N, C-alpha and C positions, 0 to 999 in steps of 0.2 A: 494268506493262508486261511482266511475265514471262509468257511463253506456252509455257514449256518445262518438262519434268519430268525429275528425276534421282534415281537411287537412291543415297542417301548411305551410305558405308561406315562413317561414324563419326557417332554421334548426339551432339548437344550438349544437355546437361541444362539445366535452367532457368537463364537468364542474368539475374540480378538487376541492377538499375541500379547501375553503378559509376562514380561521378563522381570518379575518382581524381585527385589533384592533388598530385603529389610534388615535392620539391625538384628543380630543374632542368627542371621541365615548366611553363612559364609562357609567355604569349603577350605578347611585347613589341611586336609589330606588331598594331595594332588591326584589327578586321574593318572592311570598307568601310562608312562611315556611310550612304552613299546606297543606295537599293534597286536591285537589278539591272535593267538595261534589258531590254525585252521581247525575247525571242529566238525565232527560228523553231525549231520542234521537229518539223517534218514528216519529217526524215530520221534522227531519233534512234531507236535500237533499245533501249538500256538506259540507265537513269538511276538514280543513287543519290546523294542529297544528305544522307542520315542525319538526316532530320527526324522520322522515324516512331519513336516511343518503343517500338513493338512489337519493334523490332530488338534491343533489350536483352534481351528474353525469347526471341525466336525470330530469330536472325541470318539465317536463310534465308527470311524473309518478304518481303524486298526483291527487287531485280532481279538479285542476285548470290547465290552459294552459299558456305557457309563451308567452310574447310579448316583446322580446328583442333579440339582436344578439351578444352581447359582453360577454366575459368570466367574466368580473368584474360586469356585470348587476345584478347578483343574486348569493347569496351564503347562506349557513347555517352558523349561528354564535353561538358559545357557550358562549360568554362573556355576551351578552345582550339578554335576553329572558324574556317573560312574565310568562311562566310556563314551566316546563319540562327541557329538556337538551339543546334546541336550538330554534332559531327564524329565520326568513327570513331577510336578509339584501339586500336592493335594492340600487344600486349605478348608477347615471347618470352623465356622463361627457359631457362637451360642444363639445368634439371632437367625440362623438358617432355619427353614422350615423342616418339619419331620418328614421323612420318607419311610413308609412301611414300618411305622412305630418306632423310629429312632432318627438320629442325626448322623448323616453320612456323606462322605465324599469318597466314593469307591469306584473301581472298575471291576467287572466280573466276567468270568468265563461263561460262555453260553451253556446252559444246562443240558442241552442235548449232546454235548461233546465229552461228558464225563465218562470215566472208565473205572474198572474195579481196582486198578493198580496204576500208579503213575509216578513220574519224577517231576519236581518243581525246583526252578532256580530263579532267584531274584535278589536285587540289592536294595537296601533300605537305608535312609539317611535322616537322622534326627538333628535339626539345627539347635543352637543355644536357646532359641525362643520356645522350644518344646517343654513346657512346664507341666509335669505330670504329678497329680496329687492322688489322694485316696480314691477319687471317682475315676474308675478305670476306663480305658477305651480299647478297642480292638484295632490292630494295625496290620492284620492279615488273617484270613480265615478260610476254612474249608467247610462250606455250609451245605447242610443235608437238604435233600428233597423229600419232604414228607409224602407218604402215600395218600391216596383218596381216603378221607374219613379221619385223617390225623390232624392235630393242631398244626398250624403253620407258625405259631409263636414259640419257636424252639431254638435253643442256643446251638451254635455250630459244634460239630463233633471235635474239631481241632481248631485252635486259634492262637495267635500271638497277641498277648495282652500287655499293656503298659499301665503302671500305676505306682504311686510312691517312688517314682524315678527308677523303677526296675522293670525288667522284662520277664514275663512268665509264659510258659506254653500250657495251654489248657487242653485236656482230653476228656471227652465224654463218650460213654457207650451205653447201649441198652438193647436187650434181646426181644423186648415186647413188640409184637407184630403191629398193632395199631395203638399208637400212643395218644392220649387225650390231654397231656399236661407237659410241662417243661422239666419235669424231674427225670433223672436218669439213674440207672443201676450203678454205673461207675462214674466217678468224677475225680480227676487227678491233675494237680498242678506241679509244674517243674520250674523252679526258679533258675533263670539264665543269667542273672547278674544285673548290674547297674546299666542303665541305658547309656551306651556310648554317644557322645555328642560330636558333631562336626566331623564325622568320619562314616564312610560307607560300610555297612554290614552286609556281607555276602552270605546268603542262605542257600542251602541245597536240602530238599526234603524228598524222601522216598516213602510213599504210603501204599500199603496193600490194605484196602478197607475190609473190615470184618467186625461183626458184633460178637464173634466167638473167639476162641483161642487160636485162631489162624491169622490174625492180623499182624502187620509189620509197620513199624513207624521208626524211621531213621532221620535224624536232623543233624546238619552240620552248620556252624557259625564260623565264618572265616577259616575254613578248612579244618576246624576242630569238631569232632563228633560229640555233640552234647546230649543227644537222646538216642538210645538203642533199645527199642521194645520189640522183641521177637516173639512170635506166637502169643500175642496178647490182643484182647479186643480194643478197638479204637474208633468205632462208629455205631450208628443206629442200624436197626433191622429194617432197611428199606429196599424197595425194588430198584431204585435208581441210586446213583453214587454222588458223593458230594462234589461241588463245584468250587473253584478257587476265586477269592475276592481279595483285592488289595486296595489300600488307601487308608482311610481312618473312619471309624464308626464309634459313636457314643450312644449309649442308651439313656444317659442323663448327664447333665453338667453339674460340676461342683462349684466351688467358689474361688479356687486358686488361679484360674485362667479362663479367658473368654474365647480363646482361639487355639487351634491345633494345626500345625503345618508339618508335613512329612513328604519326603521325596522317594520316588521309586524309579528304578532303572533296570535293564537287562532281565526282563521277565520271560521265562520260557517254561513250557509244559511238555513233557515227553510221555510216551506210553510205557508199558511195562518193560519193553525191550530197550528203553532209553538207559542213561547211565549218569553218573556223577559228572563226568567230563562233558557230556552232551548238554547239560543244562546249567553248569556252573557259570556264574557271571564273569565276564572278562576273559574267559578262556580263549 
């Protein structure tokens, strides 16, 4: 489904298959035994379910592009998966080099494929080895595209953040036409509870981007609606719209851990005509 091209600033050397299965990385919640129901796919733009073994050799061969440089940053894993034969395993070490001002092992939506409104579905898995302290990290983000003349060192408008063993949703918005700093008119955090370990978290997100009171943000975790912001701002005043990134990103390391591992599966992006059922993992 990839119809776009990008010039990559970082090349990824050959990625051999790495079915790493370390202590603290196990799946206590079994994959669904029944096959997924037939779903409508007419409004899906990008899909990655990590069933193509070529991704281990060329992570850019699917519908998303890589933002990492190390061989351990990404691999397919057959032991922990939401559905099917494999899922994506992202690993970040404090010895990894910085990329664009931070430490990251992520995959990203091509920036030319963004829309003013969309539906996003994905599954996320934190193993026991995921030690989260006060030094937070981003494990999913909708990153904005600054206009010409704006600073590029800007926090995403929406992000899933982990820290102190909890999950929070961050929302930023600003109506300034050309911004020169990382401040924002609005900043809001929503606590979503303690990080579940050794189980898949199914996310569905619906966003209509707006820096005015016309924005929509709806978020479901495991079929429970945890955020419902109607007619409220949720992004910056930019010509282009945010793009989705998943994996793990840290702007600095703390002292509690030297590694972060997270799994992703069943990633789908639909347009404004899409729906909960169309992007929901495992449906």
